[in-house]
C-alpha positions in Angstrom: 0.0 0.1 0.1 1.2 3.2 -1.0 0.0 6.5 0.6 -1.1 9.6 -0.8 -2.8 7.9 1.8 1.0 6.3 0.6 1.3 7.3 -3.0 0.3 6.9 -6.3 -1.8 3.4 -6.3 -3.6 4.1 -2.9 -4.5 7.9 -4.5 -6.0 6.3 -7.7 -8.1 4.1 -5.5 -9.6 7.0 -3.7 -7.3 6.3 -0.6 -6.5 10.2 0.4 -6.6 13.8 -0.7 -8.2 17.0 -1.2 -8.6 18.6 -4.6 -9.3 21.6 -6.1 -10.2 22.9 -9.6 -7.7 24.6 -12.2 -7.2 27.2 -14.7 -9.5 25.3 -16.9 -12.4 25.4 -14.9 -12.0 28.7 -13.3 -12.5 29.9 -17.1 -15.4 27.4 -17.7 -16.7 25.8 -14.6 -18.5 22.5 -15.1 -20.4 23.0 -11.9 -23.5 25.5 -12.4 -26.3 24.3 -10.7 -26.6 25.8 -7.1 -26.9 23.5 -4.3 -28.2 26.0 -1.6 -31.5 24.7 -1.4 -31.2 21.3 -1.6 -31.8 18.7 1.1 -29.0 18.2 3.9 -30.0 15.0 4.5 -33.0 13.2 6.7 -33.7 15.0 10.2 -33.5 11.3 11.7 -29.8 10.8 10.5 -28.5 14.9 10.6 -26.1 16.3 13.2 -27.5 20.0 13.2 -26.0 22.7 15.4 -27.3 26.5 15.9 -24.0 28.1 16.3 -20.4 27.5 15.0 -17.8 25.4 16.7 -15.4 26.5 18.8 -13.7 23.6 20.3 -12.4 20.9 17.8 -12.8 18.1 20.5 -16.1 18.5 21.3 -17.8 20.6 18.7 -16.6 20.2 15.2 -18.3 17.8 12.7 -15.9 15.3 11.0 -15.6 14.1 7.3 -13.5 11.4 6.1 -12.8 9.0 2.6 -10.6 6.7 4.7 -7.1 8.1 4.6 -8.4 11.8 4.4 -9.9 13.3 7.4 -11.4 16.6 7.9 -13.3 18.7 10.5 -15.5 21.6 9.8 -16.2 24.2 12.1 -18.4 26.2 9.9 -16.8 29.7 11.5 -18.5 32.9 9.5 -15.1 35.5 9.1 -12.6 32.4 8.8 -13.8 29.0 8.0 -11.5 26.4 9.2 -11.1 22.9 7.8 -9.0 20.9 9.6 -7.6 18.1 7.9 -5.4 14.4 8.2 -3.9 12.2 5.9 -3.6 8.8 8.0 -0.3 8.3 6.9 1.4 11.4 8.5 3.6 9.9 11.0 6.8 10.9 12.9 8.7 8.1 14.2 9.7 4.7 12.6 13.0 4.1 10.1 14.7 7.0 9.6 13.6 8.6 13.2 16.1 10.6 14.9 15.6 8.6 18.0 16.8 5.5 16.6 13.9 2.9 15.8 13.8 -1.4 16.5 10.3 -2.3 16.1 9.8 -2.9 19.7 12.4 -6.0 19.5 15.3 -6.5 22.4 17.9 -4.3 21.3 20.5 -6.7 23.3 20.2 -10.6 24.1 18.7 -11.2 27.2 18.8 -14.9 27.4 16.9 -16.8 30.1 14.7 -13.5 31.3 11.7 -14.6 29.7 11.9 -18.4 31.6 13.1 -16.5 34.8 9.9 -14.5 35.2 8.3 -18.0 34.4 9.8 -19.9 36.9 9.5 -17.1 39.5 5.6 -16.9 38.9 5.6 -20.8 39.1 6.9 -20.2 42.5 5.3 -17.3 43.7 1.7 -17.0 41.9 2.2 -13.8 40.9 4.1 -10.4 40.3 4.0 -6.8 40.8 3.9 -5.3 37.2 6.9 -2.9 37.6 8.8 -5.9 38.6 8.5 -7.7 35.4 8.6 -4.4 33.4 12.2 -3.7 35.0 13.0 -7.6 33.3 11.0 -7.8 30.5 10.6 -4.1 29.4 12.5 -1.4 27.2 12.3 2.5 26.7 11.1 3.1 23.4 12.5 4.9 20.8 11.2 6.8 17.6 7.5 5.1 17.8 6.5 8.4 16.8 2.7 10.0 16.7 0.0 10.5 13.9 0.2 14.3 13.0 -2.2 16.7 12.0 -1.7 17.7 8.3 -2.7 21.5 9.1 -5.5 23.6 8.2 -7.4 25.0 5.4 -8.5 28.4 6.5 -11.0 30.2 4.1 -11.0 34.0 5.2 -14.8 35.6 4.3 -14.5 39.4 4.3 -17.7 41.4 5.5 -19.5 38.2 7.0 -20.7 38.5 10.3 -18.9 38.2 13.3 -22.1 36.2 15.2 -24.4 34.4 13.6 -28.5 34.9 13.7 -31.2 32.9 14.0 -31.1 31.5 10.6 -27.7 30.1 11.4 -27.6 26.2 10.8 -24.1 23.7 10.4 -25.2 20.6 9.8 -23.9 16.8 8.9 -26.1 14.5 6.7 -24.9 11.4 7.8 -26.6 9.6 4.9 -25.1 11.8 2.4 -21.8 12.5 4.0 -22.1 16.1 3.3 -21.1 19.3 5.8 -23.0 22.1 5.3 -23.2 25.8 6.9 -25.9 27.9 5.7 -26.9 31.6 7.0 -28.4 34.9 6.0 -26.1 38.4 6.0 -27.5 41.4 4.6 -30.7 39.8 3.1 -28.3 37.4 1.0 -28.6 33.6 1.9 -24.8 31.9 2.0 -24.3 28.2 1.8 -20.9 26.1 1.9 -20.9 22.4 1.4 -18.3 19.9 1.8 -17.3 16.3 1.6 -14.6 13.7 1.2 -15.1 11.5 -1.9 -13.6 8.1 -1.9 -13.8 7.5 -5.4 -12.2 10.6 -6.5 -9.6 11.1 -3.4 -10.4 14.5 -2.4 -11.8 16.6 -0.1 -14.3 19.1 -2.2 -16.1 22.6 -0.8 -18.1 25.3 -2.2 -19.4 28.5 -1.2 -22.4 29.8 -2.9 -25.2 32.7 -2.5 -28.6 33.3 -3.8 -27.5 36.6 -5.1 -24.7 36.8 -8.1 -21.8 38.2 -7.5 -21.6 37.9 -3.5 -18.8 35.3 -2.6 -15.6 36.5 -1.9 -12.8 34.5 0.0 -9.1 33.6 0.3 -7.9 30.1 1.0 -5.0 30.0 2.9 -3.0 27.0 4.4 -1.4 26.8 8.2 0.4 24.1 10.1 2.0 23.8 13.7 4.8 22.4 12.5 7.6 24.7 10.7 8.3 22.3 7.9 6.9 23.2 5.0 6.7 25.8 2.5 3.2 27.0 0.7 3.1 28.4 -2.7 0.4 29.9 -4.7 0.4 30.1 -8.6 -2.5 30.2 -10.5 -5.5 28.3 -8.9 -3.4 26.3 -7.2 -1.7 26.3 -3.8 1.0 23.5 -3.0 1.9 22.7 0.4 5.1 20.5 0.7 7.6 19.3 3.1 9.6 17.1 5.3 8.3 16.2 8.8 11.7 16.9 11.0 12.2 13.8 12.8 12.3 11.2 10.2 12.3 12.8 6.8 8.9 11.6 5.7 7.8 13.6 2.7 4.4 14.9 2.5 2.3 16.9 -0.2 -1.1 18.7 -0.7 -2.3 20.3 -3.4 -5.2 22.8 -3.5 -7.2 23.8 -6.4 -9.8 26.6 -6.6 -12.5 27.0 -9.3 -15.3 30.0 -9.3 -18.1 31.1 -11.6 -17.7 34.9 -12.3 -15.6 37.3 -10.3 -11.6 37.6 -10.5 -8.9 35.5 -8.8 -5.7 36.3 -7.9 -2.6 34.2 -6.3 -1.0 36.1 -3.3 2.9 35.9 -2.4 2.2 34.6 0.9 0.8 31.3 -0.5 -2.9 32.1 -0.2 -5.7 32.5 -2.9 -8.3 35.4 -3.4 -11.5 35.0 -5.2 -13.5 38.4 -5.5 -17.0 38.7 -6.2 -18.0 35.4 -7.5 -21.3 34.0 -8.1 -19.7 30.7 -6.4 -16.5 29.1 -5.8 -15.2 25.7 -5.3 -12.4 23.7 -4.2 -10.5 20.3 -4.6 -7.6 19.2 -1.9 -5.6 16.1 -1.9 -2.7 14.8 0.1 -0.5 12.4 0.6 2.8 11.1 1.8 5.9 9.0 0.6 4.6 5.9 3.1 4.3 2.5 2.4 3.4 -0.4 4.5 6.4 -2.3 3.2 8.8 -4.1 5.7 11.5 -2.6 6.5 11.9 0.8 5.1 8.4 1.7 5.2 9.1 4.0 2.2 7.4 4.9 -1.3 7.0 7.0 -4.0 7.5 11.0 -3.3 3.5 11.9 -3.5 3.8 14.5 -6.0 3.3 13.0 -8.8 0.0 11.1 -7.4 -1.3 14.4 -5.9 -1.0 15.9 -8.7 -2.9 13.7 -10.9 -5.7 13.2 -8.3 -6.3 17.1 -7.8 -5.7 17.4 -11.8 -8.1 14.7 -12.1 -11.1 16.0 -9.8 -10.7 19.4 -11.8 -11.6 18.1 -14.8 -14.5 15.9 -13.4 -16.1 19.0 -12.3 -17.9 19.7 -9.1 -21.6 18.3 -10.1 -20.0 14.6 -11.3 -17.9 14.8 -8.1 -20.9 15.4 -5.9 -23.1 12.8 -7.7 -19.7 10.3 -7.8 -19.7 10.7 -3.8 -23.3 10.4 -3.0 -23.9 7.6 -5.0 -20.9 5.7 -3.2 -21.4 6.8 -0.1 -25.1 5.7 -0.1 -24.2 2.5 -1.5 -22.8 1.6 1.9 -24.4 3.5 4.5 -28.1 3.0 3.3 -28.1 -0.4 3.6 -29.1 -0.4 7.4 -32.0 1.5 8.4 -33.3 1.5 12.0 -36.6 2.9 13.5 -37.3 2.5 17.4 -39.5 4.7 17.6 -38.0 8.1 17.2 -39.3 11.6 16.5 -37.0 14.3 16.2 -38.3 17.8 17.0 -37.4 20.0 14.0 -36.2 22.8 16.2 -33.8 20.8 18.3 -30.2 20.9 17.7 -28.1 17.9 18.5 -26.6 19.2 21.1 -29.5 19.8 23.1 -30.8 17.0 22.2 -28.0 15.1 23.8 -28.3 17.6 26.7 -32.0 16.8 27.0 -31.4 12.8 26.6 -33.1 11.0 29.6 -35.4 13.6 31.0 -38.9 12.4 29.8 -39.1 12.6 26.2 -39.1 9.3 25.4 -39.1 9.8 21.1 -36.6 12.6 21.2 -34.5 10.0 23.4 -35.3 7.3 20.8 -33.7 9.6 18.1 -30.6 10.3 19.7 -30.4 6.5 20.2 -31.1 5.8 16.7 -28.7 8.5 15.6 -25.7 7.8 17.7 -26.3 3.8 15.7 -25.8 5.7 12.4 -23.2 7.8 13.7 -20.9 4.7 14.3 -21.9 3.1 11.1 -21.0 6.7 9.1 -17.5 7.1 11.2 -16.5 3.6 10.0 -17.1 4.4 6.7 -15.3 7.6 6.9 -12.2 6.3 8.3 -11.6 2.9 6.8 -11.7 2.6 3.3 -9.8 0.2 1.2 -6.1 2.0 0.3 -6.0 3.5 3.6 -4.5 2.2 7.0 -7.3 1.1 9.7 -9.0 3.6 11.6 -6.9 4.5 14.7 -7.8 5.7 18.2 -8.7 8.6 16.9 -10.2 6.9 13.5 -8.8 9.7 11.3 -9.0 12.6 12.8 -6.3 14.9 15.1 -5.3 17.9 15.4 -2.4 17.9 17.5 1.5 16.8 16.6 1.4 15.0 20.4 -2.0 13.1 20.3 -2.8 11.3 23.2 -1.7 7.8 23.1 -0.1 9.1 19.7 -3.4 8.2 17.6 -1.9 5.0 17.3 -3.4 1.3 17.3 -3.9 0.2 20.8 -4.3 -3.8 20.0 -5.6 -4.9 24.0 -8.9 -3.9 22.5 -9.0 -0.4 20.8 -8.5 -1.4 17.1 -10.6 -4.8 17.4 -13.6 -2.7 18.8 -13.4 -0.3 16.0 -14.0 -3.3 13.8 -16.8 -4.8 16.0 -19.6 -3.2 14.0 -18.3 -4.0 10.6 -19.8 -7.4 10.0 -23.1 -7.1 11.3 -23.8 -3.7 10.9 -23.5 -4.2 7.2 -20.1 -2.5 6.3 -17.9 -5.5 5.4 -15.6 -3.6 2.6 -14.3 -1.5 5.7 -12.6 -4.2 6.8 -10.0 -4.2 3.9 -7.5 -1.6 5.7 -7.6 -3.8 8.8 -6.7 -7.2 7.0 -4.1 -5.2 5.1 -2.7 -3.8 8.5 -2.4 -7.4 9.9 -0.6 -8.8 7.1 1.8 -6.2 7.0 2.4 -6.7 10.7 3.1 -10.3 10.4 7.0 -9.9 9.0 7.7 -7.7 11.9 5.9 -10.2 14.2 8.2 -12.7 13.1 11.1 -10.8 14.3 9.8 -10.3 17.5 8.6 -14.0 17.9 12.2 -15.5 17.0 14.1 -12.7 18.9 12.0 -11.8 22.2 10.5 -15.6 22.4 12.5 -18.1 20.7 9.6 -19.0 18.6 7.9 -19.6 15.2 5.0 -17.6 14.2 4.2 -13.8 14.9 3.3 -11.7 17.7 2.3 -8.2 18.6 1.9 -6.7 21.8 0.3 -4.0 23.7 -0.1 -1.5 21.0 1.4 -0.6 17.4 1.7 2.1 14.4 2.5 2.1 10.9 5.6 1.1 11.1 5.5 -2.8 12.3 6.2 -1.9 15.9 5.7 -5.2 17.2 7.7 -5.6 20.7 7.2 -4.0 23.8 7.9 -0.9 25.8 8.0 -0.2 29.6 4.8 1.3 30.8 4.5 -1.2 33.7 0.9 -1.9 33.2 0.1 -1.4 29.4 3.6 -3.0 28.0 3.0 -6.7 27.6 0.1 -8.4 25.5 1.3 -11.0 23.5 -2.4 -12.1 22.9 -3.0 -9.3 20.8 -2.0 -11.4 17.3 -4.5 -13.5 18.2 -7.5 -11.4 19.0 -6.5 -9.5 15.8 -6.9 -12.8 13.9 -10.5 -12.9 15.1 -11.8 -10.0 13.0 -10.2 -11.9 9.8 -12.1 -15.1 10.8 -15.7 -13.1 11.7 -15.3 -11.5 8.4 -15.3 -15.3 6.7 -18.0 -16.6 9.2 -19.9 -13.7 7.7 -19.0 -13.8 4.1 -18.4 -17.6 3.4 -15.5 -17.0 1.0 -12.9 -20.0 1.2 -10.7 -18.1 -1.0 -10.5 -15.3 1.3 -10.0 -17.9 4.1 -7.8 -19.4 2.3 -5.3 -15.9 1.3 -6.3 -13.6 3.9 -7.4 -14.9 7.3 -6.0 -18.7 7.7 -2.1 -17.7 7.1 -1.9 -15.3 9.9 -4.1 -17.2 12.1 -2.1 -20.5 11.6 1.0 -18.5 12.1 -0.1 -16.9 15.7 -1.5 -20.4 16.5 2.2 -21.8 15.9 3.0 -18.9 18.3 1.3 -20.2 20.9 1.8 -24.0 20.1 5.4 -23.3 21.1 4.7 -20.7 23.8 2.2 -22.3 26.3 3.6 -23.8 29.1 2.2 -26.8 31.7 1.1 -25.1 34.6 2.5 -26.9 37.7 -0.8 -26.5 40.0 -2.7 -28.6 37.3 -1.0 -29.8 34.2 -2.9 -27.7 32.2 -1.2 -25.4 29.3 -1.2 -21.9 30.1 0.0 -18.6 28.9 2.7 -17.4 31.2 3.2 -14.9 32.2 -0.2 -13.1 31.8 -1.6 -9.8 32.2 -5.0 -8.7 32.4 -5.3 -5.6 30.7 -4.3 -2.8 32.7 -5.1 -4.3 35.8 -3.8 -6.2 38.6 -0.4 -8.0 38.8 1.2 -10.8 36.6 0.1 -14.1 36.8 0.4 -17.4 34.5 -3.2 -18.5 33.1 -5.2 -15.4 33.3 -8.9 -15.5 32.3 -8.6 -13.2 29.1 -4.9 -14.6 27.7 -6.7 -18.5 27.8 -10.1 -17.2 26.5 -7.8 -15.3 23.5 -5.8 -18.6 22.7 -8.9 -20.5 22.9 -11.0 -18.7 20.4 -7.4 -18.8 18.3 -6.9 -22.0 18.4 -10.5 -23.4 18.1 -10.8 -20.9 15.0 -7.7 -22.0 13.2 -8.7 -25.6 13.8 -12.5 -25.1 11.9 -10.5 -23.0 9.4 -7.7 -25.9 9.0 -10.7 -28.5 8.4 -12.6 -26.1 6.0 -8.9 -25.8 4.0 -7.7 -29.3 4.3 -4.4 -28.4 6.0 -2.4 -31.1 7.2 -3.4 -34.3 9.4 -0.3 -33.4 11.4 -1.4 -29.5 12.2 -4.8 -30.5 13.0 -4.2 -33.0 15.7 -1.5 -30.8 17.0 -4.1 -28.0 17.3 -6.5 -30.8 19.0 -4.3 -32.1 21.2 -3.0 -28.6 22.6 -7.0 -27.7 23.0 -7.7 -31.1 25.0 -4.8 -29.6 27.5 -5.5 -26.0 27.0 -7.0 -24.5 30.6 -9.5 -22.6 28.9 -9.9 -19.5 31.2 -13.3 -20.1 32.6 -13.7 -20.5 36.7 -16.1 -19.4 38.9 -15.0 -17.8 42.0 -16.0 -17.6 46.0 -18.5 -15.1 45.5 -20.2 -16.6 42.6 -17.9 -14.5 39.7 -16.5 -15.6 36.7 -12.8 -15.1 37.9 -10.2 -12.8 36.1 -7.4 -14.5 37.2 -6.7 -18.2 37.9 -6.4 -17.9 41.2 -9.6 -16.6 42.8 -8.2 -13.0 43.4 -11.5 -11.0 42.2 -12.3 -8.0 44.4 -15.7 -7.5 44.9 -15.9 -3.7 45.2 -13.3 -3.4 42.0 -14.8 -1.6 39.6 -11.7 -1.5 37.4 -12.5 -0.1 33.6 -11.5 -3.0 31.8 -13.6 -6.6 32.3 -11.2 -8.2 30.1 -12.2 -11.4 31.7 -15.4 -11.6 30.0 -13.8 -11.8 26.5 -15.3 -15.3 26.0 -18.4 -13.6 26.1 -17.9 -11.1 23.9 -16.2 -10.6 21.3 -15.9 -14.4 22.0 -18.2 -17.2 21.6 -17.2 -19.8 24.9 -20.0 -18.8 27.1 -23.5 -19.1 25.9 -26.7 -17.8 27.1 -27.9 -19.5 30.4 -24.9 -21.5 31.2 -23.7 -21.3 34.7 -20.4 -19.1 33.0 -23.2 -16.8 31.9 -24.3 -16.3 35.3 -20.8 -15.9 36.4 -20.1 -13.3 33.9 -23.4 -11.5 35.3 -22.1 -11.5 38.7 -19.0 -9.6 37.8 -20.3 -6.8 35.7 -22.8 -6.3 38.4 -19.9 -5.9 40.7 -17.7 -3.6 38.3 -20.8 -1.5 38.0 -22.3 0.4 35.2 -19.4 3.3 35.2 -16.5 3.5 33.6 -15.0 5.6 30.4 -16.8 5.9 26.9 -15.4 2.4 25.3 -16.3 0.7 28.7 -19.6 1.7 28.7 -19.8 0.5 24.5 -18.5 -3.0 25.7 -20.7 -3.4 28.6 -23.5 -2.9 26.3 -22.5 -5.6 24.2 -22.2 -7.7 27.6 -25.4 -7.4 28.9 -26.8 -8.0 25.3 -25.0 -11.2 24.9 -26.6 -12.2 28.1 -30.0 -11.5 26.8 -30.9 -8.5 29.0 -32.2 -5.8 26.8 -33.0 -3.1 29.5 -29.8 -3.6 31.2 -27.9 -3.1 27.4 -30.1 -0.1 26.8 -29.1 0.9 30.6 -25.4 1.1 29.3 -26.2 3.0 26.2 -27.9 5.2 28.1 -24.9 5.6 30.7 -22.6 6.5 27.4 -25.0 9.2 25.9 -25.2 10.8 29.2 -22.1 11.2 30.7 -19.2 10.3 28.1 -20.6 11.4 25.1 -19.4 15.3 23.4 -22.2 17.6 21.7 -20.6 16.4 18.2 -21.8 13.2 19.7 -17.9 11.8 19.6 -17.3 9.1 22.6 -15.0 10.7 25.2 -12.2 8.4 27.3 -11.9 11.3 28.0 -10.0 12.7 25.9 -11.9 11.8 22.6 -11.6 7.9 21.8 -13.6 6.6 18.3 -13.6 2.9 19.9 -16.6 3.9 22.1 -18.6 5.0 18.9 -17.8 2.3 17.2 -18.7 -0.2 20.1 -21.9 1.3 21.0 -22.9 0.8 17.4 -22.1 -2.9 17.8 -24.2 -2.9 21.0 -27.4 -1.7 19.4 -26.8 -4.7 16.9 -26.3 -7.1 19.5 -29.7 -6.3 21.0 -31.3 -6.9 17.8 -29.6 -9.6 16.1 -27.1 -12.4 17.1 -25.5 -14.9 15.6 -22.5 -16.0 17.2 -23.5 -19.6 18.5 -24.8 -21.3 15.2 -28.0 -20.1 14.9 -29.3 -16.8 13.7 -31.3 -15.2 17.0 -34.3 -12.7 16.1 -34.6 -9.8 18.6 -32.2 -11.7 21.5 -32.0 -8.6 23.8 -35.0 -6.2 22.9 -35.2 -3.3 26.0 -38.7 -2.4 26.7 -37.9 1.0 25.7 -38.0 0.1 22.3 -41.5 -2.0 22.2 -42.3 -1.3 18.2 -39.7 -0.7 15.6 -38.2 -2.3 12.6 -34.6 -2.9 11.1 -33.2 -3.6 8.2 -30.1 -4.6 6.4 -28.2 -6.8 9.4 -26.1 -9.3 8.8 -25.6 -12.8 10.1 -22.9 -15.3 10.3 -23.7 -18.2 7.7 -24.5 -15.8 4.7 -27.7 -13.9 5.5 -28.9 -10.0 5.5 -31.9 -9.8 7.9 -34.9 -7.2 8.2 -36.8 -7.7 11.4 -40.1 -5.8 12.2 -41.5 -6.0 15.6 -44.4 -5.1 18.1 -45.4 -5.2 21.7 -41.7 -6.6 22.0 -42.1 -9.5 19.5 -41.1 -10.2 16.3 -43.9 -9.8 13.6 -41.7 -10.0 10.5 -39.1 -11.6 9.3 -37.2 -10.9 5.9 -34.2 -13.2 5.0 -31.9 -12.7 2.1 -29.6 -15.7 1.8 -26.1 -14.8 0.1 -25.0 -18.8 0.3 -26.5 -21.9 -0.2 -26.7 -23.9 3.3 -28.9 -24.9 6.2 -29.8 -22.0 8.4 -31.6 -21.5 11.9 -33.4 -18.8 13.2 -34.7 -18.6 16.4 -37.5 -16.0 17.4 -41.1 -16.7 19.3 -42.5 -15.9 15.7 -42.0 -19.3 15.0 -43.8 -22.4 16.7 -41.2 -24.1 19.0 -39.1 -20.8 18.8 -37.0 -22.6 15.7 -36.7 -22.8 12.4 -34.3 -24.6 10.6 -34.4 -24.3 6.5 -32.0 -24.7 3.3 -31.7 -21.2 2.3 -30.2 -20.9 -1.5 -28.0 -18.0 -2.1 -30.0 -15.2 -3.6 -33.1 -16.2 -2.5 -35.8 -14.1 -0.3 -37.6 -15.5 2.8 -40.5 -14.0 4.6 -41.8 -15.1 7.7 -45.2 -12.8 9.2 
């Protein structure tokens, strides 16, 4: 993968760019229609506000095409579009700090075995002790960088908005709009990030001729660039001081009527136009190829992208964007009885949530569900890196946690919604990222563990960081690679493509399994195979065989064995997996107060309310725990003890947990808790600070309330909350190859429509059927209706 997002190939595929119009377009603008009176989308799936954004994190509105993201402020005198390109990262090869992929820089013979032996003798070790022996300071890890800001100065615009002002984001269209009146003229701005054409597009218009005057200019918090204007083009070019990563952005401006001038300070001014539109493209010379991580200079790709967009014209760019975006976003519709008052902006809707207006609360819940789907489309498209901790949006040179890829839940949570919420295409960057981690991960497995396979720990970056660092409570998590492969197998379970399983999922799964076949150790306490040392994410002491580690490895080996049987891998390898699973501690134990134990020893404290509930991995996203089992009852005890608090992503995970336990009312309560105390006015989830996994996890939780299929049957309305007694959902996907529509009333399904994508036997579970079960042979392409 090259980038502009990484280079020419990615940009050609719509990878990442913002583009504008050129001289020819300025002279003969092919975009003569005025969109000022067009609908900004359905109110049920539109965020809107009665004032400009004053704060990037809390109030600005996000656009994205996977590789490229932008935040729209809607400020009048000077519009601000802060933008990002996902591969603009410091660190990695060439960093001034040095870089070693996180592998041990000097041999430490016996260090790992010594920790294992000490755990056998003592049972538990303090994280600081283990970090001293196994950790190391990170060098050259780097951080995602803001690309900068595009400012659109509008002389004569009012300092403050009047009552007509409206700033909106139409989720179903991927359009951000700003509208206001000034001196009896209606002004409108519209922005979108096009995946088909790889550009950010903006348009300023008015309902009277010759009323649009503006200056477009670029700024950055770094001083590592030059910005030059010539004709209708602004070119921004530079190299990051840390690692010499080349970056470039080009902006081209077109207009109807008026005049244009390129200024010596690198800006462009248009005066007295009927309308102005622009395109912006951006890229770097990053490539996801180990060990160099460099590709072509971005100049040629960025130039081609902006010029092609200009030649396409605004009207066709917009039409292509809408067609592409709606094709993904429009697959799923949700009706839970919502009614959105026309005069209530989104920030007020959020503030008043839970105060008694049931239909308005349902409107916010449905909007929040669809917002997660929108954000995944905007931050994860083929040709780009996967969605990071902040998706693709970042206004800092030192963002929280580097805006990286935390692999002890956060990256995985980003994709929980992708399959069931009918956005499977968005997983392509994730698949590519996992594949790119395997080469450095093999080196880490060999150097740190002396084993086969591949490994990655607690967090990683675009430069293949697969080792450890020295933050004692968040550095050791070799189970991460196993967990990463679970999403690959989920893609197969939903879609059923054996070609995908053979070429993409299984190679990564098998190598991850080989790592654990080499690294599991016999527990002297009971003779089972355990992960040692193990550390339940960010909580407690190091032990041998903690619940989450065992559950993840059990999940991996189970999935790999299933896949090996489907693909006909060697009998010897299948036998090795079977034998290991027979001896593997499954990580499921019930403790002294009825809880599901977090550690193999009964160490749980019933007053502990830690945000991670890692030992329930087997419930969600895993599938070891079935509803009604004694393990499920123990999971309820653990969840009640942990409480309903926590950070945003933690509340989202608890929504999924309670849905899997078939307690829709508690799942709905957790969704409400997240909205009331962990959601910002622009509906971004907050940890705090902003962390996008909570948005994605919440959307997943809503799906889990309405449809589940993890246990080889399609469960209809398994956890429907009382707050949603009547409603419908269209377009959810189930494992086994089916898309499902459901209509319900008085809390019971009244109509199920299933479209099969594979020919196979399917089992439906619903009160709609006599005996609660319907098993039938489905044929690919057929539609089945049950009333």
